[in-house]
C-alpha positions as CSV (number, residue, x, y, z in Angstrom):
1,M,-118.2,-98.1,159.1
2,D,-120.8,-96.4,161.4
3,T,-122.6,-99.8,161.6
4,L,-119.7,-101.7,163.2
5,K,-120.7,-103.4,166.5
6,H,-118.5,-105.4,168.8
7,L,-120.1,-108.7,169.9
8,S,-116.9,-109.7,171.8
9,P,-113.3,-108.7,172.0
10,F,-112.6,-111.2,169.2
11,I,-115.4,-110.4,166.7
12,A,-117.4,-107.5,165.4
13,V,-120.2,-107.3,162.8
14,A,-121.3,-104.6,160.4
15,A,-123.7,-103.9,157.6
16,Q,-122.4,-103.9,153.9
17,L,-118.9,-102.7,153.7
18,Q,-117.1,-101.1,150.7
19,P,-113.6,-101.8,149.4
20,A,-112.6,-98.3,150.7
21,D,-113.3,-99.5,154.3
22,M,-110.6,-102.1,154.4
23,G,-107.8,-99.7,155.2
24,A,-109.7,-98.3,158.1
25,L,-110.4,-101.8,159.4
26,A,-106.7,-102.6,159.3
27,A,-105.9,-99.3,161.1
28,A,-108.4,-100.2,163.8
29,G,-106.6,-103.4,164.5
30,F,-108.7,-106.0,162.7
31,R,-106.8,-108.9,161.1
32,S,-109.5,-110.8,159.2
33,V,-112.8,-110.1,157.3
34,I,-115.6,-112.5,156.7
35,N,-118.2,-111.7,154.0
36,N,-121.5,-113.5,154.7
37,R,-123.4,-111.9,151.8
38,P,-123.8,-113.7,148.5
39,D,-122.7,-111.8,145.4
40,N,-125.4,-110.0,143.3
41,E,-127.8,-109.9,146.2
42,G,-128.5,-106.2,145.9
43,E,-128.0,-103.3,143.5
44,G,-124.7,-101.5,143.9
45,Q,-123.2,-104.3,146.0
46,P,-119.4,-104.7,145.5
47,S,-118.3,-108.1,144.4
48,S,-116.6,-110.5,146.7
49,A,-113.5,-110.4,144.4
50,D,-113.3,-106.6,144.8
51,M,-113.7,-106.9,148.5
52,Q,-111.0,-109.5,148.7
53,A,-108.5,-107.5,146.6
54,A,-109.1,-104.4,148.9
55,A,-108.8,-106.5,152.1
56,Q,-105.6,-108.2,151.0
57,A,-104.1,-104.9,149.8
58,S,-104.6,-103.6,153.4
59,G,-103.0,-106.7,154.9
60,L,-106.2,-108.3,156.0
61,E,-107.2,-112.0,155.7
62,Y,-110.4,-112.3,153.6
63,H,-112.9,-115.2,153.7
64,Y,-116.1,-115.6,151.7
65,L,-118.8,-117.5,153.4
66,P,-122.1,-116.6,151.7
67,V,-125.3,-117.4,153.5
68,I,-128.8,-116.8,152.0
69,S,-130.9,-114.4,154.1
70,G,-133.4,-116.2,156.2
71,Q,-132.0,-119.7,155.4
72,I,-129.2,-120.2,157.8
73,S,-128.5,-123.9,157.9
74,D,-126.7,-126.0,160.5
75,E,-124.0,-126.5,157.9
76,N,-123.6,-122.7,157.6
77,V,-123.3,-122.4,161.4
78,S,-120.7,-125.2,161.5
79,A,-118.7,-123.6,158.7
80,F,-118.8,-120.2,160.5
81,A,-117.7,-121.8,163.8
82,E,-114.9,-123.6,162.1
83,L,-113.8,-120.4,160.3
84,L,-113.7,-118.5,163.6
85,N,-111.4,-121.2,165.1
86,Q,-109.0,-120.7,162.2
87,V,-108.8,-117.0,161.5
88,R,-106.6,-114.5,163.2
89,G,-108.5,-112.0,165.3
90,P,-109.9,-109.5,165.8
91,V,-112.3,-110.4,163.0
92,L,-115.0,-108.4,161.3
93,A,-118.0,-110.2,159.7
94,F,-120.5,-108.4,157.5
95,C,-123.6,-109.0,155.4
96,R,-126.4,-106.6,154.2
97,T,-127.4,-105.3,157.6
98,G,-125.2,-107.3,160.0
99,T,-128.1,-109.5,161.2
100,R,-127.0,-112.7,159.3
101,S,-123.5,-112.4,160.7
102,T,-124.8,-111.8,164.2
103,S,-127.1,-114.8,163.9
104,L,-124.3,-117.0,162.7
105,W,-122.2,-115.9,165.7
106,A,-124.9,-116.5,168.2
107,L,-125.8,-120.0,166.8
108,S,-122.1,-120.9,166.7
109,E,-121.6,-119.9,170.4
110,A,-124.9,-121.5,171.7
111,H,-123.3,-124.8,172.6
112,H,-121.5,-123.2,175.5
113,L,-123.0,-119.8,176.2
114,D,-126.4,-119.1,177.7
115,P,-129.0,-118.2,175.0
116,L,-130.2,-115.3,177.2
117,A,-126.7,-113.8,177.3
118,L,-126.4,-114.2,173.5
119,L,-129.7,-112.5,172.9
120,E,-128.9,-109.7,175.2
121,T,-125.5,-109.2,173.6
122,A,-127.1,-109.0,170.1
123,R,-129.9,-106.7,171.4
124,S,-127.3,-104.3,172.9
125,C,-125.7,-104.1,169.5
126,G,-129.1,-103.3,167.8
127,Y,-130.0,-106.8,166.6
128,D,-133.2,-108.6,167.6
129,L,-132.6,-112.3,167.4
130,S,-135.6,-113.3,169.5
131,G,-136.8,-115.4,166.6
132,L,-133.7,-117.6,167.0
133,A,-134.5,-118.3,170.7
134,P,-135.9,-121.8,170.2
135,R,-133.0,-122.8,168.1
136,L,-130.4,-121.3,170.5
137,E,-132.1,-123.1,173.4
138,Q,-132.0,-126.4,171.5
139,R,-128.2,-126.0,170.8
140,W,-127.7,-125.0,174.5
141,Q,-129.6,-128.0,175.8
142,H,-127.7,-130.5,173.6
143,A,-124.3,-129.1,174.4
144,P,-121.9,-131.4,176.1
145,Q,-121.8,-130.8,179.9
146,T,-118.1,-130.6,179.8
147,A,-117.9,-127.8,177.3
148,P,-115.2,-125.4,178.5
149,Q,-116.2,-121.9,179.7
150,R,-114.4,-119.0,178.0
151,A,-115.0,-116.5,180.7
152,P,-113.8,-117.1,184.3
153,T,-116.3,-117.4,187.1
154,P,-117.0,-114.5,189.4
155,T,-115.4,-116.4,192.3
156,Q,-111.9,-116.5,190.7
157,R,-109.4,-114.6,192.8
158,Y,-105.6,-114.1,192.4
159,D,-102.7,-112.8,194.4
160,V,-102.0,-110.4,191.5
161,L,-104.2,-109.5,188.6
162,V,-102.4,-107.8,185.6
163,V,-104.6,-106.0,183.1
164,G,-102.8,-105.9,179.7
165,G,-100.6,-108.4,178.0
166,G,-98.4,-106.0,176.1
167,A,-94.8,-105.1,176.9
168,A,-95.6,-103.8,180.4
169,G,-98.0,-106.6,181.3
170,C,-95.7,-109.4,180.3
171,A,-92.6,-107.8,181.7
172,V,-94.1,-107.1,185.1
173,T,-95.7,-110.6,185.3
174,A,-92.3,-112.2,184.5
175,S,-90.7,-110.0,187.1
176,L,-93.2,-110.9,189.8
177,L,-92.9,-114.7,189.2
178,R,-89.1,-114.5,189.0
179,R,-89.1,-113.0,192.5
180,S,-92.0,-115.1,193.9
181,P,-92.9,-118.2,191.8
182,Q,-95.6,-119.2,194.2
183,L,-97.8,-116.2,193.5
184,R,-101.1,-116.8,191.7
185,V,-100.9,-114.3,188.9
186,A,-103.4,-113.8,186.0
187,V,-103.0,-111.7,182.9
188,V,-106.2,-110.3,181.3
189,E,-105.6,-109.8,177.6
190,P,-108.0,-110.2,174.6
191,R,-105.5,-110.1,171.8
192,E,-104.0,-113.2,170.3
193,Q,-100.8,-111.6,169.0
194,H,-98.1,-109.7,170.8
195,Y,-96.1,-107.0,169.0
196,Y,-92.6,-105.5,169.4
197,Q,-93.8,-102.0,168.4
198,P,-90.4,-100.3,168.4
199,G,-89.5,-102.4,165.3
200,W,-92.3,-100.9,163.2
201,T,-90.2,-97.8,162.3
202,L,-87.6,-100.2,160.9
203,V,-90.2,-102.1,159.0
204,G,-91.3,-98.8,157.5
205,A,-87.7,-98.2,156.4
206,G,-87.2,-101.6,154.8
207,I,-84.8,-102.8,157.5
208,F,-87.0,-105.2,159.4
209,D,-89.5,-107.8,158.1
210,R,-92.9,-107.2,159.7
211,N,-93.0,-110.8,161.0
212,R,-89.9,-110.2,163.1
213,T,-92.0,-107.9,165.3
214,E,-94.9,-110.3,166.0
215,R,-95.3,-113.4,168.1
216,P,-98.3,-115.3,169.4
217,M,-99.5,-114.1,172.7
218,S,-99.3,-117.6,174.0
219,R,-95.5,-117.5,173.6
220,C,-95.2,-114.2,175.4
221,I,-97.4,-114.7,178.5
222,P,-94.8,-115.8,181.2
223,H,-94.9,-119.4,182.2
224,G,-96.7,-119.8,185.5
225,A,-99.3,-117.1,184.9
226,Q,-102.8,-117.8,183.8
227,W,-103.9,-116.0,180.6
228,I,-107.5,-114.8,180.7
229,R,-108.5,-114.2,177.1
230,A,-111.0,-111.4,177.8
231,A,-111.3,-107.7,177.9
232,V,-111.8,-105.5,181.0
233,A,-114.7,-103.2,181.1
234,G,-114.2,-101.5,184.5
235,F,-112.9,-101.6,188.0
236,E,-114.4,-101.9,191.5
237,P,-111.4,-101.0,193.7
238,E,-113.5,-101.0,196.9
239,Q,-114.4,-104.6,196.3
240,Q,-110.9,-105.4,194.9
241,S,-112.3,-106.7,191.6
242,A,-112.1,-106.0,187.9
243,V,-115.2,-106.3,185.7
244,L,-114.9,-108.1,182.4
245,E,-117.0,-107.2,179.3
246,D,-119.2,-110.2,179.9
247,G,-120.1,-109.0,183.4
248,N,-118.0,-111.5,185.3
249,R,-115.7,-110.2,188.0
250,I,-112.1,-111.2,188.9
251,G,-110.9,-110.7,192.4
252,Y,-107.3,-109.7,193.4
253,R,-105.1,-109.0,196.3
254,A,-103.1,-106.5,194.2
255,L,-103.9,-105.1,190.8
256,V,-101.4,-104.0,188.1
257,V,-103.0,-101.8,185.3
258,C,-101.0,-101.6,182.1
259,P,-103.3,-102.0,179.0
260,G,-101.4,-99.6,176.8
261,L,-103.0,-96.5,175.2
262,K,-105.5,-95.8,172.5
263,L,-104.6,-94.5,169.0
264,N,-107.3,-92.0,168.3
265,W,-107.5,-92.1,164.5
266,D,-111.0,-90.5,164.6
267,A,-109.6,-87.3,166.0
268,I,-108.3,-86.4,162.6
269,E,-111.1,-85.9,160.1
270,G,-110.8,-88.3,157.1
271,L,-107.7,-90.0,158.2
272,K,-109.1,-93.5,159.0
273,S,-110.8,-93.8,155.6
274,T,-107.6,-93.1,153.7
275,L,-105.0,-94.9,155.7
276,G,-103.1,-97.5,153.6
277,K,-103.9,-95.7,150.2
278,H,-103.5,-92.4,148.4
279,G,-100.0,-92.0,149.8
280,V,-101.2,-91.9,153.5
281,T,-99.5,-94.2,156.0
282,S,-98.4,-94.5,159.6
283,N,-95.7,-96.7,161.3
284,Y,-97.9,-96.7,164.4
285,Q,-100.0,-99.5,162.8
286,F,-98.6,-103.0,162.3
287,E,-100.4,-103.5,159.0
288,L,-99.3,-100.1,157.6
289,A,-95.6,-100.1,158.2
290,P,-94.9,-102.1,155.0
291,Y,-96.9,-99.6,153.0
292,T,-94.7,-96.8,154.4
293,W,-91.7,-98.6,152.9
294,Q,-93.5,-99.1,149.6
295,L,-94.3,-95.3,149.4
296,V,-90.7,-94.3,150.3
297,Q,-89.3,-96.5,147.5
298,N,-91.8,-95.2,145.0
299,L,-91.5,-91.4,145.7
300,R,-89.1,-89.7,143.4
301,Q,-90.4,-86.1,143.6
302,G,-93.1,-84.0,145.3
303,R,-93.9,-83.1,148.9
304,A,-93.5,-85.5,151.9
305,L,-95.2,-84.5,155.1
306,F,-94.4,-86.1,158.5
307,T,-96.7,-85.2,161.4
308,Q,-96.5,-85.4,165.2
309,P,-99.6,-84.8,167.4
310,P,-99.8,-83.2,170.8
311,M,-98.1,-85.0,173.7
312,P,-98.2,-87.5,175.3
313,I,-97.7,-90.2,172.7
314,K,-95.8,-93.4,172.8
315,C,-92.3,-93.3,171.5
316,A,-92.2,-89.5,171.0
317,G,-89.2,-89.9,168.7
318,A,-90.9,-92.2,166.3
319,P,-92.4,-89.5,164.1
320,Q,-88.9,-88.1,163.6
321,K,-87.4,-91.5,163.0
322,A,-89.8,-92.0,160.0
323,L,-88.5,-88.7,158.6
324,Y,-84.8,-89.4,159.1
325,L,-84.9,-92.9,157.6
326,S,-87.0,-91.9,154.7
327,C,-84.7,-88.9,153.9
328,D,-81.7,-91.1,154.3
329,W,-83.1,-93.5,151.6
330,W,-84.0,-90.7,149.3
331,Q,-80.6,-89.1,149.7
332,K,-78.8,-92.3,148.8
333,E,-81.1,-92.7,145.8
334,G,-80.3,-89.2,144.7
335,V,-83.9,-88.0,144.7
336,L,-83.9,-86.0,147.9
337,P,-83.3,-82.6,146.2
338,A,-86.6,-83.2,144.2
339,I,-88.6,-83.9,147.4
340,D,-89.9,-81.1,149.6
341,V,-89.8,-82.6,153.2
342,E,-91.7,-81.0,156.0
343,F,-92.1,-82.0,159.7
344,C,-95.3,-80.7,161.2
345,S,-95.3,-81.0,164.9
346,A,-97.9,-79.9,167.4
347,G,-95.0,-79.2,169.9
348,A,-92.9,-76.1,170.2
349,V,-89.5,-77.9,170.1
350,L,-87.8,-80.7,168.1
351,F,-87.1,-82.8,171.1
352,G,-88.0,-82.3,174.8
353,V,-84.5,-82.8,176.2
354,P,-82.3,-79.9,175.0
355,T,-79.1,-81.9,175.0
356,F,-80.2,-83.8,172.0
357,V,-81.6,-81.0,169.9
358,P,-78.2,-79.8,168.3
359,P,-77.2,-83.2,166.9
360,L,-80.8,-83.7,165.6
361,M,-80.8,-80.3,163.9
362,K,-77.7,-81.3,162.0
363,Y,-79.7,-84.0,160.4
364,V,-82.6,-81.8,159.8
365,E,-80.3,-79.4,157.9
366,R,-78.6,-82.3,156.1
367,Y,-81.9,-83.5,154.8
368,N,-83.1,-79.9,154.1
369,A,-86.3,-80.6,156.0
370,K,-88.6,-77.7,157.0
371,L,-89.7,-77.6,160.6
372,N,-93.3,-76.4,161.3
373,F,-93.8,-76.2,165.1
374,N,-97.2,-75.6,166.8
375,T,-98.8,-77.2,163.7
376,T,-101.4,-79.9,164.3
377,L,-102.9,-82.2,161.7
378,T,-106.7,-81.8,161.8
379,A,-108.0,-83.3,158.5
380,V,-107.0,-85.3,155.5
381,D,-108.5,-85.8,152.0
382,G,-106.6,-88.7,150.6
383,P,-108.0,-88.8,147.1
384,A,-107.3,-85.0,146.7
385,H,-103.9,-85.4,148.4
386,K,-104.6,-82.5,150.7
387,A,-104.1,-82.1,154.5
388,W,-105.2,-79.3,156.9
389,F,-103.4,-78.1,160.0
390,K,-104.1,-75.9,162.9
391,Q,-101.2,-73.6,163.3
392,V,-100.7,-71.3,166.3
393,D,-98.3,-68.4,166.2
394,A,-96.2,-67.0,169.1
395,A,-99.0,-64.6,170.1
396,G,-101.4,-67.5,170.4
397,N,-103.4,-66.7,167.2
398,A,-104.6,-69.8,165.4
399,Q,-105.2,-70.3,161.7
400,V,-106.0,-73.3,159.5
401,I,-103.5,-73.9,156.7
402,E,-103.8,-76.3,153.7
403,K,-101.0,-78.4,152.3
404,D,-100.8,-80.6,149.3
405,F,-98.8,-83.8,149.6
406,D,-97.6,-86.8,147.7
407,F,-96.6,-88.7,150.8
408,L,-98.1,-88.3,154.3
409,H,-96.8,-90.1,157.4
410,A,-99.5,-89.4,160.0
411,V,-99.3,-90.0,163.7
412,P,-102.7,-90.0,165.5
413,P,-103.4,-88.3,168.8
414,Q,-103.2,-90.8,171.7
415,C,-105.1,-91.2,175.0
416,A,-106.0,-93.8,177.6
417,P,-108.5,-96.5,176.6
418,D,-112.2,-95.7,177.4
419,F,-112.4,-98.2,180.2
420,I,-109.5,-96.5,181.9
421,R,-110.6,-92.9,181.3
422,N,-114.1,-93.7,182.7
423,S,-112.8,-95.6,185.7
424,P,-112.2,-94.5,189.4
425,L,-108.5,-95.1,188.8
426,A,-108.1,-92.2,186.3
427,N,-106.8,-88.7,186.9
428,A,-108.3,-85.6,185.3
429,D,-106.5,-86.3,182.0
430,G,-107.7,-90.0,181.9
431,W,-104.5,-91.7,182.8
432,V,-104.1,-94.1,185.7
433,E,-102.9,-92.1,188.7
434,A,-99.6,-93.1,190.1
435,D,-96.9,-91.9,192.4
436,P,-94.0,-91.1,190.0
437,E,-91.4,-93.0,192.1
438,T,-93.2,-96.0,193.5
439,L,-95.9,-96.2,190.6
440,R,-98.5,-96.9,193.3
441,H,-102.0,-95.4,193.1
442,P,-102.3,-92.6,195.6
443,R,-105.9,-93.5,196.6
444,F,-105.9,-97.3,196.3
445,G,-102.9,-98.8,198.0
446,N,-102.9,-102.2,196.4
447,I,-103.1,-100.9,192.8
448,F,-100.1,-100.1,190.6
449,S,-99.6,-99.0,187.0
450,L,-96.8,-98.9,184.5
451,G,-96.3,-98.5,180.8
452,D,-98.1,-96.1,178.4
453,V,-101.3,-95.8,180.5
454,C,-99.5,-94.7,183.7
455,A,-99.8,-91.0,184.6
456,A,-96.1,-90.7,185.7
457,P,-94.4,-87.9,183.7
458,N,-91.9,-90.2,181.9
459,A,-91.4,-90.9,178.2
460,K,-93.8,-93.6,177.1
461,T,-91.3,-96.1,175.7
462,A,-90.5,-99.9,176.0
463,A,-87.2,-98.9,177.6
464,A,-89.2,-97.2,180.4
465,V,-91.2,-100.4,180.9
466,R,-88.0,-102.3,181.2
467,K,-87.0,-100.2,184.2
468,Q,-90.6,-99.9,185.6
469,A,-91.4,-103.6,185.7
470,P,-89.0,-104.6,188.5
471,V,-90.0,-101.5,190.5
472,V,-93.7,-102.5,190.4
473,A,-92.9,-106.2,191.0
474,E,-90.9,-105.4,194.2
475,N,-93.4,-103.0,195.5
476,V,-96.4,-105.3,194.8
477,I,-94.7,-108.1,196.7
478,S,-93.8,-105.7,199.5
479,I,-97.4,-104.5,200.0
480,L,-98.7,-108.1,199.9
481,T,-96.6,-108.7,203.0
482,G,-98.0,-105.7,204.7
483,K,-95.0,-103.4,204.1
484,G,-94.6,-100.2,202.2
485,P,-93.1,-99.8,198.7
486,R,-89.3,-99.7,198.7
487,A,-88.3,-99.7,195.0
488,L,-88.1,-96.4,193.2
489,Y,-88.4,-95.5,189.5
490,D,-86.2,-92.5,188.4
491,G,-88.2,-91.8,185.2
492,Y,-85.8,-93.5,182.9
493,G,-86.7,-93.6,179.3
494,S,-84.8,-94.2,176.1
495,C,-85.4,-93.1,172.6
496,P,-83.0,-94.6,170.1
497,L,-83.3,-92.0,167.3
498,T,-82.4,-93.6,164.0
499,V,-80.9,-90.6,162.2
500,E,-79.5,-92.6,159.3
501,R,-78.9,-96.2,158.3
502,G,-76.0,-97.3,160.5
503,K,-76.2,-94.6,163.2
504,V,-78.5,-94.0,166.1
505,L,-78.6,-91.2,168.7
506,L,-79.3,-93.0,171.9
507,A,-81.2,-90.5,174.0
508,E,-81.5,-91.8,177.6
509,F,-83.0,-89.6,180.2
510,G,-85.1,-89.5,183.4
511,Y,-87.4,-87.1,185.2
512,G,-86.8,-83.5,184.4
513,G,-84.7,-84.3,181.4
514,K,-81.8,-85.6,183.5
515,L,-79.3,-87.5,181.4
516,L,-79.1,-91.2,182.4
517,P,-76.7,-92.8,179.9
518,T,-76.2,-96.6,180.2
519,F,-72.7,-96.5,178.6
520,P,-69.8,-94.2,179.5
521,L,-69.9,-92.5,176.1
522,G,-70.9,-89.0,174.9
523,P,-74.7,-89.2,174.9
524,A,-75.3,-86.6,172.2
525,I,-73.3,-88.4,169.4
526,P,-74.9,-90.7,166.9
527,R,-73.1,-94.0,166.9
528,R,-72.8,-97.3,165.1
529,L,-72.8,-99.1,168.4
530,A,-76.2,-97.8,169.2
531,W,-77.4,-98.9,165.7
532,D,-76.2,-102.4,166.3
533,L,-77.9,-102.4,169.7
534,K,-81.2,-101.3,168.3
535,V,-81.2,-103.4,165.1
536,K,-79.3,-106.6,166.1
537,M,-79.9,-106.9,169.8
538,M,-83.0,-105.2,170.9
539,P,-85.6,-107.6,169.5
540,S,-83.9,-110.5,171.4
541,I,-83.5,-108.3,174.5
542,Y,-87.2,-107.6,174.3
543,F,-88.7,-111.0,173.6
544,D,-86.1,-113.2,175.3
545,M,-85.0,-111.1,178.3
546,M,-87.5,-108.4,179.2
547,L,-90.6,-110.5,178.7
548,R,-88.9,-113.4,180.6
549,G,-87.9,-111.4,183.7
550,R,-84.2,-111.3,182.8
551,E,-83.6,-107.8,184.0
552,W,-80.3,-106.8,182.3
553,L,-79.2,-103.4,183.6
554,A,-82.6,-102.8,185.2
555,E,-81.9,-103.2,188.9
556,P,-84.3,-100.8,190.7
557,K,-83.2,-98.2,193.2
558,R,-84.5,-98.7,196.7
559,L,-85.2,-96.6,199.8
560,P,-82.2,-96.7,202.1
561,H,-84.1,-97.8,205.1
562,E,-87.0,-100.2,205.6
563,P,-90.1,-98.1,206.0
564,A,-92.5,-98.7,208.9
565,A,-95.1,-101.3,208.1
566,V,-98.4,-99.9,206.8
567,E,-101.8,-101.2,207.2
568,A,-102.5,-103.4,204.2
569,P,-105.7,-102.9,202.3
570,A,-108.5,-105.4,202.9
571,A,-107.7,-107.0,199.5
572,C,-104.2,-108.0,200.8
573,D,-105.8,-110.6,203.1
574,F,-106.0,-113.5,200.6
575,G,-109.1,-115.6,201.1
576,K,-110.9,-112.9,203.1
577,E,-114.0,-111.5,201.5
578,P,-113.7,-107.9,200.4
579,G,-115.2,-105.5,202.9
580,K,-115.1,-108.0,205.8
């Protein structure tokens, strides 16, 4: 897996893979695998049949397109291009060294991409394709002049550029266009699929089908916005532009940054290589949630470990939800007394808002689960069924402890994506700086952020995005007209804690742990009403309301008086060149 190289946001290449690598590929977000190496080409090479079985067991599509080394024909190139048009991405193609797969990619793209750009991309990934230069040039020269360009030109400029097409990106885009349909808005998002991630906990409990949590990105990008299928590599806030991975730049009058966060599987030694097998799973990955349910059903005795990494993480209650729903099933099956359940949390408390701790503790006691606080998962050996934790006592003394397991639900540490952490927009911890109320960047007045990547000290949940989107939309429109931000975010977040099948503790709170219940009911009581809201209503509220700008119970608070007009940034003069 060390040989994996990204040629574009859609495709990566690698040298010979092993069946054991498939789980890690699925955990890394890949959807399809293409094997370009003929069987029996080398000693010790796994067969295509073995690779296919391993890929499919990890939820990956598998395609066998063998190509003889040094004999790539035009038919091979056409077949590879056709396959790329059919498969779900991101896709990983491999051969003995990765060179064949890279060559196939370059030749299949040469009809519309400059050969020099293709050669440079390959070179940056460690592949010298200079011998293909004449062939690439020939395909480039014979390409139709009307071939569409994938990447936007550097001269493209929008009223609002939204980076990220997840919950935050789609919700704020819909909110903007609902308020001001004439705005020119573009969404930069490389992924082809959009996910309702709060549903994955229910998939892992056998309550939801995985397909219920997935829709094509084309159905989720709001009507009226342009979808730029690319990835952002960096920002030039002084020039009011975002830099794409291919080097092109997109200009903006206002920028909204919300690409989500990064699941840092590599931070736990051995975890990536064993995900999806040996009893190791995680509901934080789309492809793995069904495996969680499979493990829960099959476990009849032994030790079940549930982990939670250091904060911040998205949906901080999700690690507990996996525990509660698993224990509820085992209890109903009559096997819970034979299962040793442990919750190993890097935190010092069960839940950050004290009001909700007593009702949660009742379920911890009901399921006879052992709580291990200040205990952080550091390493996993799946085949040996062992996990290692760093445990810190009250005096600050640390020790490494080893635990055997039969079932391990692991939650990885989480951080901002690299292109955010290394950008001028980030704070010292790598998150996008933002005023906690207006969500405006403190140093760049025409930049806002929301969602998981935002540095505001709120819970990172979809419910928070639902309240943040209209705040950002109103404030963006306000600064585009030369005024100051007026809409205020109170830190609202919601964590529907599924403590058993049929009951949810609906924890709603804002900054400082202030309770912000939506309904006039006791907030610390698990209820059937909250279960029905989460299981029956929330997917539709998410896809059909929040992502469409229908802001049910999400009206933002506003400053009581219109603030004095502020000098708008240079970028807010549409049509004016930055810096002039």
